[in-house]
N, C-alpha and C positions, 0 to 999 in steps of 0.2 A: 036169762043172760044171753046177750047176743054173742055170736062167735065170729071170729075173723081168721084169715089165713094168708100166708105168703108162700108161693110156690115158685121154685127156680128150675127151669129146664133149659137144655140146649136146643135152640130152634133157629130157624133161618132169620127170624126177625131180630135176634140178638138183643132182647129186651129183658128187663126184670119186671115182673108183674106181681104186685102186692094186692091181695084180695081179702075183704072182710066177710063176715057172715058165712054163708054156705057157698060163696063164689070162689072157685079155684082159679089159679092163674099160672102162667109160665114165666120163669125168670131165666135169662141167659145173658152172657157177657161176650162182648166183642173184643178181641185182642187178647193179650197174654196175662191180664191181671185176674183178680178174684174179688168177690164181695162176700162179706160176712155180717151177720147181726152182731153188733159190737157189745151190746149190753142188754139188761132187762128191758122189757119184761121177758120172763122165761116163757117160751111157747108151751101151749097145752099139749101139743104133739108136734113131731117133726123138728127140724132144725135148719137154720141158714148158716152154713159154715163153708168157707172157701168155695163159694159157688163160682164156677169158672166156665168159660166157653168150652162146650163139648163134654161137660161133666154129667149131663142128664138132668133129671128133675131134682130140685132142691126145694122142699116145702115145709112150712110150719103153720100151726093153727094156734090162734090166741083167744083167750077169754078177755073181752074188752072191759068187763066190770067184775070185780072192782080193780082189776089189774090195769095199770096205766097203758094207754093205747099208743104211746109214742115208741117206735122202734128205731134205734139208730143203726144205720148201715155204714160200713167202713170198706172203702176200696183199697186193695193191697196190690202192690206190684214190686217186681224185682228189678235186677239190672237189665238194661237195654229196653225197658218198657216205660211208657209214659201214660199217665191217666189223663184222658182228654176231656172228661166231664160227665155229668149226669144228664139224663133225658127223661121224658115223660113227666110224671108227677113229681119227680125229683129235680126237674130242671130248675136252675137258679141256685142250687145248693153250692156253697163255697168249698173249694178244696176237695179232698178225697173222702169227706164224711157227709152223710145226708141223713135226715130224719123223716120217717114216714109214719103215717097214722093208720091203725088197723080198724078204726071205727067207721071206715068208709072204703069203698072200692079204690084201690091204689095200684097204679102201674108205673114202674120205674125202669130205667135202663142205664147201664154204665158202659162207657167206651174206653178202650185202651188201644194204644198204638205202639208198634215197634219203633224204637229210637235208632238213629244212625249217627255216626261220628266219623269224620274224615280229618286227616292231618296232612300238612304239607310243609315244605321248607323252601326258602328262596335259595338263590345261588350261594354257595359256600366256598370260601377260600381261607387258608390259614391266616391267622392274625386279624381277621375281620369278623365282626358279629354276623350271625345268620338269623333271619326271621323265621320263627316257627309259628304255624297257624293251625287251628283246629275249629271245625264247625260241628255243632251238636243240633240235631233236629228232634223235636218233641213238642211238649206243651209249654212254649215260651220258656225254655230252660234259663235258669239264672245260676249264679255262682261263678266258679273259676275252673280253669283247666291247668293242670300241672304237667310240664314236659320233663322227662327224666331219661337217663341212660344208665343201665346197670346199677340202679339204686341211688344214683346221684342226681339230685334235682338240678336241672339246667335253668329253668325259668318258669314263671306262672303268670297268668293274666285272666282278668274277668271277662265273661262273655258279654258281648254288646247286644243291642236290640235284635240283631239278625242271628244271634247264636254263635258268633265267631269270637275267638280269643286269639290274640297274637302277641308274641313277646320276642325279645332279642336274646340270643345265647351266644357266648363267646368261649374262647379257649379250647375249641375242638381241634384235635390233632388231624393231620392229613390221613385220609383213608375213609373206609366205609363205616357208617354209624347207624345203629338201630335205636330209634327214638320212640319212647312210649308217651302217648298223650292220655291223661287220666281225668275223667270228670266224675266227681263223687255223687252227683244227683242233688235234687231238692225236693220240695214237698210234693211235686206233681211229676217228677221225672226220676227214673232210676239211674244208677251209675252206668257209665259207659267208658270204654277204652278204645284207643286206636293206636296203630303202630305205623311208623314210616321208616324207610331206609333212605339214607342220604349219603352223598359222597362229598367229602371236604377235599378240595383241590389245593395244590401248593399255593402259597401266598404270592401276591403280585407285589414286586418291589420295583423301585425306580431310582434313577440317578438324578441328583439335583446339584445346583451350584457348581457346574462345570465351567471353570474360568482359567484364563491364562494370566500369568504375572511376569512382566507387565502386560496389560491387555492389548497394547498396540506397539509391539517391539519393532525397533528399526534394525534392518538387516546389517549384519557385519559377518565377515568371513569367519566361520567357526563359532559365531555368537550363539548364545543359548537363552532360553527362558523356561519358566516352570509351569506346571499344570496342577490343578487340584479339583476334587469333586467329592460330593457327599453320597455315600452308597445307601442302599435300602436295608431292609430288616434282616437279611441273612448274615450281615456282619462281615461278609467276604470283602477283600480289598478291591478297590476300583483300579483297573489297569487301563493303560492308554496305548494307542497306536496311531500311525500316520496313514492317511489315505493318499497322500501326495509325497511319496518318498523322494521324488526328484526336487522337491522344494524344502522338505524338512524331514528329519528322522527323530524317533523317540527312543529313549532309554530310561526305563522307570518312569519318573514324572518330569524328566528333563528333555526339552526339545532343542535339537541343534539345527540352525538355519543353514540352508545350502544356497538359496537364492531368494531375491525379493519377489514374492507372489503370494497367492492365497494358500496358506498352509491349512489343510483339512485334517482335523484330529478327531479321534473316536474314543469314547469312554465305555468300558465294559465292566459288568459285574456278574460273576457266576452265581448260580443258585446252589441249593443243598436239598436235604430231604423235605424241608418244610417250605422252601421258597424257590420259585421259578427264577431262572436267570432274568436279570433286568434288561429291558430293551436298550440297545445301544443308543448313546447320545452323541451327536456330532457337534463340533465347534470349529468354525472357520476363523482363523487368525490371519489378518492381512499383514504381511511383513513389508513394512515401508522401505522404499529405496533409500540408500544411504547417500549422504553428501560426499563429495570428493574434492580434492584440491590439486593444483598443478605446481610442481617445483621447477623453476626455470630461471637460472642466473644469466645476466647479460654477459656476453663474451667481451674480452678486452678490445680496445681499439686495435685495428690490424691494418698493416700496409697493403695497398692494392697489389703490390708485387708478390704477396704470399699466395695469391690466387684463390685459396679456399680455407675454410676451417670447419671443424666438427662440433656440433652441439647435441645435447641429449636431454630434452625436457621429459619429465615423468609425471604420472598421475598417481595419487595415493591409492586409487582403486586397483592399480596394476593394469588398467586398460590402456591400449595404445593411444598416443597423443598425435594430433595433427599439427603440423607446423607450416605456416605460409609466410611469404615475404610481403610486407606492406609497401616495400620500395623496390620493385623488381628491376628498375633501371640501375640501381646501385648494387643489388645482390639478389641471388636466386636460391631456391631450396630444392634439394633432391633427397630421395631416400625415405625410409619409414622409421627411422630412429635406431641408432643415432643418425642425425641428419647431416648432410654436407651443404654448407653455405658457400656458394660461389660468389666472388666479388667481381663486379662488372666495371665499376668506376669509383672514384673517390666520392665520399659523401656519407650521409647517415643511412645506415642499414637498420630497418625496423622489422622485427620478427614477432609473430603472434602464435602462441601455442594454445590449443583448445582440445577438449575431450567432451564428446556429445552425451556420454552416459549410456546406460543400457537398462535392462529390467531391474538390476540390483542397485544401480547408482544413478543419481541425478546428474545433469550436465554440470561440468566444472566451470567456474568463472575463468574466462580466458586470461592469459598472462601475456603482456606485450613488453618486449625489451628492445633496446637500441644500442648500437655501438658505431664508432666511426671507422670508415674505410679511408685511410690516409694516402696522400700522393707522395711518392718517394722523392727525395732531394737529388738535384743533378750532381754528378761527381765533380770535385774541384779540378781546375786546370793546372797542370803541373808547371812549375817555374823552372826554366832551364838553368843549369849550373855552368858558369864560365871558368875557363882555366886562367892561368896567370897571363899568358900571352894575349888571350882574347881580352882580358881586362885592361892590359896595357894599351892595346890597339884602340879599345873603346875610349880609354882616357885621352889618348892623343887626338882621336876624332872629336871628342867633345871639346877639347881645348882649341883646336883649329876652328871649330864651329863658333866658339865663343869669341875668338879674335876677329873673325869675319864680321860678326854682328857688331862689334864695337867700332870697327873701321867704318862701316856704313853710317853709323850714327854721327861720326866726326864730319864726314863729308856733307852731311845734311845740315 
């Protein structure tokens, strides 16, 4: 009966040598796993059990007849260790099991490698999901990685072809977090864990829909318009202020107009423990200049002998009015309001009032009025009053005159 043997030793070539007949061999393992004879045949002497790197010689002798000559070997490994494969006469074996024959000289090797696992997190802020990632190195690891904190699962994801798993986790409070990434292993890779520490910053909030109502207000003295805006996640109220207090002022959400110009407004929202203050948002509202009108009634016709009269045209804006005479030969204007109209001669006096406007008011439509400067009538000539004697003398005189006229007529 032929005899065979398997001998495992720790040597620098880190191989498993299986020998039959009277040939002895060395068996060693590279890496952190071990190899055992998993089943019958039972060796005639020695044993192959947990043969590991650095364990020394591990040998067994078999009787090849009538005992079956096939000896199954099983590679075993724990956490953080991957079985990388069989070599020598065991090359080509699938998975962590191999079968060797002891009816011929046989040399096998098994290789193990330490696994690594790293975990990382993307930028994290309150209210926004954070991406958690882990990478496992080994013998083409498969399966999934689970991320958890304090026993609470945050998310899990399958490893891709490069050994990386990524998933999105939400609901993390502001502050420091210690996250565990766990890989349970597969047929060729042991389990592995990694831990990362990450910081969740206060959430970023923003202000939107900042508008004025009406959007294009027309200036009026003491006139107002409203403001509104939508705040961010903190729920704190949005407040408003004016950057142009000479143009407009703000109380609550009401803007009071002071002059027609660009009114620059700012919306603010404070933060809290979970949310940072929102960036200020600015809104420019152009306060349009208002229209104005002139009130000016025509003065009554006036005698030239009056010399002058006073008129006082006014603008609805309260701005000063300019008055000019369109008929300077007939009348002239002096003063700044009330105005003095001086009459030069009889005729039609025509006056035009205007107001040019300013930043807050457009120019008013000029108003023109006319009145007559009249010529005074000459005083009546007084008729003399005659006494009785004068009347008697006049009567005698007229009588004599009449008699004289009649005498001349008869002579002719």
